[in-house]
N, C-alpha and C positions, 0 to 999 in steps of 0.2 A: 861636742854637741851642744845647742842653743836650749836652755830650759825655757819653760812656759814664764816664768818670772822674770827671767831677762827679757824674753820676747814682749811681755807685756809692759815692761818698764823701759824699752829700748831710747824712747826719745828722752825720757828723763834722765836716764843714764848718761846719754850722749851729752845733753846740755850741761849736767853737773860735772862730766868730765872735763869740758871745756873750761870750765870755772875753776876747777880743782888743780888740774895739771900745772899751770904756771906757778902755784904756791909751793909745789913739792920737790921742784928741781934740787937734787942735792940733799935731800932730806934723809935723815936717819930712819931705823925700822921701827922704833917703838912708839906707839901715838895712843891718844885717846879721843874718841869721838863722843862729845857730850850732847846730850839729847839727839841721839843716834837713831830714834825712830824704826823704821822697818828695814834699814839698811843700805840705800842707794849710796850713800856717801861712805859708809863704812866697807861696802864692796869695792868702792873705787879707791879707798885707802890700800886695801889689799893689793889692789891691781897695779896701782902706781907706785907703791914704796917698793924699796929693795928688798927682795928675798933672800933669807925667810924674814917675815914681818909679824909683830905681834900688836893688835888693835884692842884696847879695852873699850867696849861699847856701852855706855851708860845712858840709862833712860829710867824714869820714874814709871813709865807704862809697862806692866809685867807682860800684857798681851803683845804689845810692840817689840819687846826682846824676843818672844817667842815666834813672832813672825819673822824676825831678823834671823834667828838662828835656822829656821826651816829654809828663807830664801837663799842665805849662804851656803847651806849645805847642798841645795838644789845647784848652785852655780859651780859646786864642786871646788871650792877654794882650797889651795894647798896653803893655807896660812894659820896662824895660832889667834883664835877669837876668844876674848874674854868678855863675855857679858855681864854687867853689874846692874842690879836693879837698885837704882839711888836717884835722888834729887840733886842735880849738879850744881844747883846754887848753893848747897850745903857742903861742908869739907868732905873730901873724899881722901882717902888713903892709897896712894899710887907709887909705883916705882918712879924714878925720875925719867921722864918723857923727853923723847927727841921732838915730839910735836904735839899739838893738840889742836883738835878742830870743834869749831862751833858752826854747823851749817843749818840755817833756817831755826835756830834755837835762841839765839840773843834777843830776837824780838818779843818773846814771851816773858823777858826779865825787865821789870821797871826800873830798878835801881842797878845798872850794869856795872859801875866802876868797881865795887867790891868783888864781884863775880870774876872780873877779868884781873883784878889783883890777885885773887887766889888762885887764877888758873895759872898765873906767873909762877906761882911758888912750886907747882907740879913739874915744871920743865928744868931739863938739864941747863947749864949755862950755855948760851948760844942756841938752845932749843925755839922752835918758832909757834906762834899761835896763829892759826888761821880762822877767819870769819867769812861766811858766805851769807850775805844778806839782802833785802831788797834795798834799792837806793831811794828811799823815801823817808820823810820826816814825820808823815802824819799817818797814823795807824787805822785799822778797822777791827772787825769782830776777829778776823783770823789772824791779823798781824797787829797785835795791839800797842807794842811799843817798838816801832822799827828805829833804826838807827841809818842816817844816810851816809854816804862815803865819807863826807866831811866831818860827820859827827864821830864816825869811827876813828879817824886819824886823831881828833882831839881827845878822845876817850881813851885810847891807847896810851898816848903820851901821859895822860893823866894817871893811868894805872901802871905806868913804869916801863912799858915795853919800848923796845928801841927800834929805829927804822922804819917806823909804820908806813906802809904805802898800800896802794891798790894795785893789784897785778892782773886783774881780769874784770871785764865787764861782759853782759850779756842782755839781750832784749828780752822781756818778760810780759806775757799777756796779762799778768797779775801784777799791779803797782809799777808796770812800765819797764824797769830795769833792775838786774842784780850785779851786784859786785863781789868781788873777793878782795878781801883786805888780810893784810900779814904784817906781824911785828916779830920781834925776838926778844929774848931774856938776855941780859948784859951778861958777859964773861966773869963779872966780878960778883954777882948777886947769888944769895944763897939758893940751894937746889931742892929738890923734890921733898915730899912730906914722910917719906919711907918706902918700904918695899911690899906692904901689905895692902892688899885692896878690901876695902869695905863693900859688901854686897848688900 
C-alpha cells in the first residue's frame, strides 16, 4: 500500500533513486547516511541495498530525525534503522561500514577535506563513499558551499579516496544539475573507529 509520505515525495524519490542506484551496485549492507534529513535517501538506501541492511541515519536536527522515523515507519520498511542525533562533521563512533552517503549535505561544510578524511576512517577496506551534490561552484543562501564534480574528484583524491568518479547526473531546476560521485577506501588502509555508536 502506498503511503501518504511516499505519495507526497514520489517525484523527489524517483529523482533521488536515479542518482543513487548506479553508486550502489554490488554494495554491502551496512551504511551510514550523514546529514540524513527527513529520510528520502535513507529510504532509498534500504530499498536498494541487499537485505537485510542496516543504516545509521545521522543528523544534528532532532526534529528531522523524528520525521525520518515516522516516514520510514509509514513506508513499512523491513530493515534496521539506527537514528543518531549528532553533527557529522565531528568524530562519530560507528561500526566498520560498507558505505557512507553524503546526499545534499557536503554543501553545508566549508572545510570539506577533514570531513571526507574522517569519513574514510569509518569505512571497511574497499568500502565506498557516495556524494550527491549540485554541480555548481558558486553558492547561495540555501547551498552555501557547493562543490562541482571536478571539485569532488580533486577533493576525494586529496582526502585519500581511491577511484573517484562521477557515476550519475540529473538535471535540476535548482542550480542546473546534480551529480553522484563515488570513491572507495583502499584495501591496505586502517578500518573504522570501533563498534559503538555515539548518539
